C-alpha positions in Angstrom: 5.7 4.4 3.7 9.3 4.1 3.6 10.3 1.3 1.2 13.9 0.3 0.5 15.6 -2.9 -0.7 15.5 -4.3 2.8 12.3 -3.2 4.5 8.9 -1.5 4.2 8.1 0.8 7.1 4.6 2.2 7.6 4.0 5.5 9.5 0.9 7.5 10.4 1.6 11.1 11.6 5.3 10.1 12.0 4.5 7.1 14.2 6.0 3.9 13.0 3.2 1.3 13.0 4.7 -1.6 11.2 7.9 -2.9 9.7 8.2 -5.7 7.3 11.6 -7.5 6.4 11.5 -8.1 2.6 13.5 -11.3 3.1 10.5 -12.8 4.6 8.1 -11.8 1.7 8.1 -14.4 -1.1 5.5 -15.2 -3.7 4.0 -18.6 -3.8 4.5 -18.8 -7.5 6.9 -21.4 -9.0 9.6 -18.8 -9.6 9.7 -17.9 -5.9 10.1 -14.1 -6.7 9.9 -11.6 -4.0 6.8 -9.4 -4.8 8.4 -6.4 -3.3 11.4 -6.5 -5.7 9.1 -6.3 -8.7 7.6 -3.3 -10.6 4.6 -1.8 -8.9 1.8 0.7 -9.6 -0.6 2.7 -7.2 -4.3 1.9 -7.2 -6.7 4.3 -5.4 -10.3 3.4 -4.9 -13.2 3.9 -2.7 -14.2 0.5 -1.2 -17.9 0.2 0.0 -19.1 -2.5 2.6 -16.9 -5.5 3.2 -15.5 -6.6 6.6 -14.3 -3.0 7.6 -17.0 -1.0 5.9 -20.0 -2.6 7.4 -23.5 -2.7 5.8 -23.6 -0.4 2.7 -27.4 -0.4 2.3 -27.8 3.0 4.1 -25.2 4.6 1.7 -26.5 7.3 -0.5 -25.4 7.0 -4.0 -23.8 8.4 -6.1 -20.8 8.7 -3.7 -18.1 11.2 -4.5 -14.5 10.3 -4.0 -12.1 13.3 -4.8 -8.3 13.0 -4.6 -6.5 16.3 -5.0 -3.0 14.8 -5.6 -1.0 11.8 -4.8 2.8 12.1 -4.2 5.5 9.6 -4.7 9.0 10.4 -3.8 12.1 8.2 -4.6 15.2 8.7 -2.6 18.4 9.1 -4.5 20.6 6.0 -4.8 23.3 5.9 -2.2 26.7 5.9 -4.0 
């Protein structure tokens, strides 16, 4: 993911899959703040079931979800 003040670009194996213009992303709150110009945090989880996961009844629990590391890079501001 490349995220700057204008766009968010999503890649898989260096192949660009999606581009979102941040001028088109506005919250529906009364303030009308752009959600992508607000502070953020990362949330990593293991979803089970749902629309994409299918029927979880055959899942053996407890399941194990190990994350070795997550990297976040911030580009230096252009002068």
